C-alpha positions as CSV (number, residue, x, y, z in Angstrom):
1,M,-131.5,-165.3,49.1
2,L,-128.3,-163.2,48.9
3,T,-126.3,-165.9,50.6
4,G,-127.6,-168.5,48.2
5,L,-126.6,-166.4,45.3
6,L,-123.2,-165.8,46.8
7,R,-122.8,-169.5,47.3
8,R,-123.5,-170.1,43.6
9,Y,-121.0,-167.3,42.7
10,A,-118.3,-168.8,44.9
11,L,-118.7,-172.2,43.3
12,V,-118.5,-170.8,39.8
13,R,-115.5,-168.7,40.6
14,S,-113.8,-171.5,42.7
15,I,-113.8,-169.4,45.9
16,I,-113.5,-172.5,48.0
17,D,-112.0,-173.0,51.4
18,I,-109.8,-176.1,51.0
19,P,-109.1,-178.1,54.2
20,N,-105.5,-178.1,55.4
21,A,-103.5,-178.7,58.5
22,R,-104.7,-175.4,60.0
23,S,-108.4,-176.0,59.2
24,S,-111.2,-177.1,61.6
25,H,-113.3,-178.6,58.7
26,S,-112.7,-181.6,56.4
27,V,-114.9,-180.8,53.4
28,P,-114.1,-178.1,50.7
29,T,-116.7,-175.4,51.2
30,P,-117.5,-172.1,49.4
31,R,-116.6,-169.0,51.4
32,G,-117.5,-165.3,51.2
33,G,-121.2,-165.6,52.2
34,G,-120.8,-162.9,54.8
35,V,-121.1,-160.3,52.1
36,A,-124.9,-161.0,52.3
37,I,-124.8,-159.8,55.9
38,V,-123.0,-156.6,54.8
39,I,-125.5,-155.9,52.0
40,A,-128.6,-156.6,54.1
41,F,-127.4,-154.5,57.1
42,I,-126.3,-151.6,55.0
43,M,-129.6,-151.6,53.1
44,G,-131.3,-151.5,56.5
45,L,-129.2,-148.5,57.6
46,L,-130.0,-146.7,54.4
47,A,-133.7,-147.3,55.0
48,C,-133.3,-145.9,58.5
49,M,-131.6,-142.8,57.1
50,V,-134.4,-142.3,54.6
51,M,-137.1,-142.7,57.3
52,G,-135.2,-140.4,59.8
53,I,-134.5,-143.2,62.3
54,G,-131.3,-142.6,64.3
55,Q,-128.7,-139.9,64.1
56,W,-127.3,-139.6,60.6
57,Q,-123.8,-139.1,62.0
58,A,-123.9,-142.6,63.7
59,L,-125.3,-144.1,60.5
60,V,-122.5,-142.6,58.4
61,G,-119.9,-143.7,61.0
62,V,-121.1,-147.3,61.4
63,A,-121.8,-147.8,57.6
64,G,-118.5,-146.3,56.5
65,A,-116.4,-148.3,58.9
66,G,-118.2,-151.5,58.2
67,L,-118.0,-151.1,54.4
68,L,-114.3,-150.4,54.5
69,I,-113.6,-153.5,56.4
70,A,-115.9,-155.6,54.2
71,V,-114.1,-154.4,51.1
72,I,-110.7,-155.3,52.6
73,G,-112.0,-158.7,53.6
74,F,-113.6,-159.2,50.2
75,M,-110.3,-158.5,48.5
76,D,-108.5,-160.8,50.9
77,D,-111.0,-163.6,50.2
78,H,-110.3,-163.3,46.5
79,G,-106.6,-163.0,46.8
80,H,-104.2,-161.8,49.5
81,I,-103.5,-158.5,51.2
82,A,-100.4,-158.1,53.3
83,A,-101.1,-158.0,57.0
84,R,-99.7,-154.5,57.5
85,W,-102.1,-153.1,54.9
86,R,-105.0,-154.9,56.4
87,L,-104.1,-153.5,59.8
88,L,-103.8,-150.0,58.4
89,G,-107.3,-150.3,57.0
90,H,-108.5,-151.5,60.4
91,F,-107.2,-148.4,62.1
92,I,-108.6,-146.1,59.5
93,A,-112.0,-147.7,59.9
94,A,-111.8,-147.3,63.7
95,F,-110.8,-143.6,63.4
96,W,-113.6,-143.0,60.9
97,L,-116.2,-144.3,63.3
98,L,-114.8,-142.4,66.2
99,Y,-114.7,-139.2,64.2
100,W,-118.4,-139.4,63.2
101,I,-119.6,-140.6,66.5
102,G,-117.7,-138.0,68.6
103,G,-115.0,-140.1,70.1
104,F,-115.5,-142.2,73.3
105,P,-117.4,-141.0,76.4
106,P,-115.8,-140.7,79.9
107,L,-115.5,-144.1,81.6
108,D,-115.7,-145.1,85.2
109,V,-113.3,-147.8,86.3
110,F,-113.7,-148.9,89.9
111,G,-114.8,-145.4,90.9
112,F,-112.0,-143.6,89.0
113,G,-113.3,-141.4,86.2
114,I,-111.3,-141.4,83.0
115,D,-112.0,-138.4,80.9
116,S,-108.8,-137.8,78.9
117,V,-109.8,-137.5,75.3
118,Y,-106.5,-138.9,74.0
119,L,-106.6,-141.8,76.4
120,L,-110.2,-142.7,75.6
121,V,-109.7,-142.4,71.9
122,T,-106.6,-144.6,72.1
123,F,-108.5,-147.2,74.2
124,A,-111.5,-147.2,71.8
125,T,-109.3,-147.5,68.7
126,L,-107.4,-150.5,70.1
127,Y,-110.6,-152.1,71.4
128,M,-112.3,-151.9,68.0
129,V,-109.2,-153.1,66.1
130,W,-108.8,-156.0,68.5
131,L,-112.5,-156.9,68.3
132,L,-112.4,-156.9,64.6
133,N,-109.4,-159.2,64.4
134,L,-110.5,-161.5,67.1
135,Y,-113.8,-162.0,65.3
136,N,-111.8,-163.1,62.3
137,F,-109.8,-165.5,64.6
138,M,-113.0,-166.9,66.1
139,D,-114.8,-167.6,62.8
140,G,-113.4,-171.1,62.5
141,I,-116.2,-173.6,63.0
142,D,-119.7,-173.8,61.6
143,G,-122.2,-171.3,63.0
144,L,-120.1,-170.0,65.8
145,A,-119.5,-166.4,64.6
146,S,-123.2,-166.1,63.6
147,I,-124.5,-167.4,67.0
148,E,-122.2,-165.0,68.8
149,A,-123.5,-162.0,66.8
150,I,-127.1,-163.0,67.1
151,T,-127.1,-163.6,70.9
152,T,-125.1,-160.4,71.5
153,T,-127.3,-158.1,69.4
154,V,-130.6,-159.6,70.6
155,G,-129.3,-159.5,74.2
156,I,-128.3,-155.9,74.0
157,A,-131.7,-155.0,72.4
158,I,-133.4,-156.5,75.4
159,I,-131.1,-154.5,77.7
160,Y,-131.8,-151.3,75.7
161,W,-135.6,-152.0,76.2
162,L,-135.2,-152.6,79.9
163,S,-133.0,-149.5,80.3
164,G,-135.3,-147.2,78.4
165,F,-133.0,-146.7,75.4
166,N,-135.6,-147.7,72.9
167,S,-134.1,-145.5,70.1
168,L,-131.0,-147.7,70.0
169,I,-132.8,-151.0,69.6
170,I,-133.2,-150.9,65.8
171,F,-129.5,-151.2,64.8
172,P,-128.7,-154.3,66.8
173,L,-131.9,-156.0,65.6
174,L,-131.1,-155.1,62.0
175,L,-127.7,-156.8,62.4
176,A,-129.3,-159.8,64.2
177,F,-131.8,-160.5,61.4
178,A,-129.2,-160.0,58.7
179,V,-127.0,-162.7,60.4
180,V,-130.0,-165.0,60.9
181,G,-130.5,-165.0,57.1
182,F,-126.9,-166.1,56.7
183,L,-127.1,-168.7,59.5
184,Y,-129.7,-170.6,57.5
185,W,-126.8,-171.6,55.2
186,N,-124.0,-171.6,57.9
187,F,-125.6,-173.7,60.6
188,P,-123.6,-177.0,61.1
189,P,-122.9,-178.6,58.8
190,A,-122.2,-175.3,56.9
191,K,-122.9,-175.0,53.2
192,I,-120.9,-171.8,52.9
193,F,-118.5,-169.9,55.2
194,M,-118.6,-166.3,56.2
195,G,-115.1,-165.3,54.9
196,D,-113.1,-162.3,56.1
197,A,-115.5,-159.9,54.5
198,G,-118.3,-161.0,56.9
199,S,-116.3,-161.8,60.0
200,G,-114.4,-158.5,59.9
201,F,-117.5,-156.6,59.2
202,L,-119.3,-158.1,62.2
203,G,-116.3,-157.4,64.4
204,I,-116.1,-153.7,63.5
205,T,-119.8,-153.2,63.5
206,L,-120.3,-154.8,66.9
207,G,-117.5,-152.6,68.2
208,A,-119.1,-149.5,66.6
209,L,-122.5,-150.3,68.1
210,S,-121.0,-150.8,71.5
211,V,-119.3,-147.3,71.3
212,Q,-122.7,-145.8,70.3
213,G,-124.2,-147.6,73.3
214,A,-121.5,-146.2,75.6
215,W,-122.6,-142.6,74.6
216,A,-126.1,-143.5,75.9
217,S,-124.6,-144.7,79.2
218,P,-121.2,-146.0,80.3
219,K,-122.8,-149.0,81.9
220,I,-124.1,-150.1,78.4
221,F,-120.6,-150.4,77.2
222,W,-119.8,-152.9,80.0
223,C,-122.9,-154.8,79.0
224,W,-121.5,-155.1,75.4
225,V,-118.2,-156.3,76.7
226,I,-119.9,-158.9,78.9
227,L,-122.1,-160.2,76.1
228,L,-119.0,-160.6,73.8
229,G,-117.1,-162.4,76.6
230,V,-116.7,-165.9,75.0
231,F,-114.9,-164.4,71.9
232,I,-112.9,-161.9,73.9
233,V,-111.6,-164.3,76.5
234,D,-110.8,-167.2,74.1
235,A,-109.0,-165.0,71.6
236,T,-107.1,-163.0,74.3
237,V,-106.0,-166.0,76.3
238,T,-104.8,-167.7,73.0
239,L,-103.0,-164.5,71.9
240,V,-101.2,-164.1,75.3
241,R,-100.0,-167.7,75.4
242,R,-98.8,-167.5,71.8
243,L,-97.0,-164.2,72.4
244,A,-95.3,-165.8,75.5
245,R,-93.9,-168.5,73.3
246,G,-92.6,-166.0,70.8
247,E,-94.9,-167.2,68.0
248,R,-95.9,-165.0,65.0
249,V,-99.4,-164.2,66.0
250,Y,-100.5,-163.2,62.5
251,E,-99.9,-166.7,61.2
252,A,-102.7,-169.2,60.8
253,H,-103.2,-171.7,63.6
254,R,-106.0,-173.7,65.2
255,S,-105.1,-173.4,68.9
256,H,-108.1,-171.5,70.2
257,A,-110.2,-173.2,72.9
258,Y,-113.2,-173.6,70.6
259,Q,-111.0,-175.4,68.0
260,F,-109.6,-177.8,70.6
261,A,-113.2,-178.4,71.8
262,A,-114.4,-179.1,68.3
263,R,-111.7,-181.7,67.7
264,L,-112.4,-183.2,71.1
265,F,-116.2,-183.6,70.4
266,K,-115.4,-184.4,66.7
267,R,-118.3,-182.1,65.7
268,H,-118.9,-178.4,65.5
269,L,-122.5,-178.4,66.7
270,P,-121.9,-179.1,70.4
271,V,-119.4,-176.3,70.6
272,T,-121.6,-173.8,68.8
273,L,-124.6,-174.7,70.9
274,G,-122.4,-174.6,74.0
275,V,-121.5,-170.9,73.2
276,L,-125.2,-170.2,72.7
277,F,-126.1,-171.6,76.1
278,I,-123.2,-169.7,77.8
279,N,-124.3,-166.4,76.2
280,V,-128.0,-166.8,77.1
281,L,-127.9,-168.5,80.5
282,W,-124.7,-166.9,82.0
283,L,-123.6,-163.7,80.2
284,L,-127.0,-162.2,79.5
285,P,-128.2,-162.3,83.1
286,I,-125.0,-160.6,84.3
287,A,-125.2,-158.0,81.6
288,V,-128.9,-157.3,82.6
289,G,-127.7,-157.0,86.2
290,V,-125.2,-154.3,85.2
291,A,-127.8,-152.5,83.1
292,L,-130.2,-152.3,86.0
293,E,-127.3,-151.2,88.3
294,W,-127.4,-154.3,90.5
295,L,-123.7,-154.7,89.7
296,P,-120.9,-152.1,88.9
297,G,-119.9,-152.4,85.3
298,L,-116.3,-153.7,85.6
299,S,-117.2,-156.0,88.5
300,G,-119.8,-157.6,86.2
301,V,-117.1,-158.1,83.6
302,L,-114.8,-159.8,86.1
303,I,-117.6,-162.1,87.4
304,A,-118.7,-163.0,83.9
305,Y,-115.1,-163.6,82.6
306,A,-113.8,-165.7,85.5
307,P,-115.4,-169.0,84.5
308,L,-114.7,-168.2,80.8
309,V,-111.0,-168.0,81.6
310,V,-111.2,-171.4,83.4
311,L,-113.0,-172.9,80.4
312,A,-110.4,-171.4,78.0
313,V,-107.6,-173.0,80.0
314,K,-109.4,-176.3,80.3
315,Y,-109.8,-176.5,76.6
316,R,-106.1,-175.6,76.1
317,A,-106.5,-172.1,74.5
318,G,-103.2,-171.1,73.0
319,Q,-101.4,-174.4,73.6
320,V,-99.3,-176.0,70.9
321,E,-101.5,-178.4,69.1
322,A,-98.9,-181.2,69.3
323,D,-99.0,-181.0,73.1
């Protein structure tokens, strides 16, 4: 219902995404529907707080970081905010979350324990800011960002159940169902787009929930990283290739692998469903293997990412479009 109301609001206020040379769509479409995800999820967190579900520090951290990013994205959807100010807000949101959640736990990397507070906080901050931004980058075709969020959160809820962390299940499922309500309007062909408010909110919230999971067990963090593999690999390969050419990475473009794939298939639906199948049939089983300690965490990440890198290169991630 919220997304439907926001669509009407966007049409009245002419908050429309007009197709241009950098777009992956061809029909003018309202944007900003992701605000419905924000409202629904925050209402769920408030209900949890009232009922005493979950630690209140985590609730404050996740809600505060998400709301700050949603406000920045909402303002950017309605006008324009300089990249440097958006980035400052992103770092503030990451610091806010880490303050309330207690930083980042010690991490094991191929048998080497990393327990330096400064190193861990630096890593966690950069990880969340990158996840936030790459989620914006990857929200370019109908239903893709929604499917990624739903499969990741439902997948991690299954892993929490299998691993005995039942108290952590509620937050990912709240986010999953909030996104399902939006996906009703966003499934190809989309009637409304998520906008920066929604995509940025999803990025920082998924990052926040993954840090919360890391405190339950370091292996859970690696499970999150595996489940988010499609977005992380596509965005990172694209970024590295564009940096190597000396391009301004903050400028709009459509050189991600998923964008090349959408143009190749001339439809968004095959690409969105392809990501759904990769997440469910490839990434989730590997993440479950890591959760059940059949695989070391980082080894699971490398196994999961290897074919994703091949796919990103196959579908020309980061190449100049004219090529």
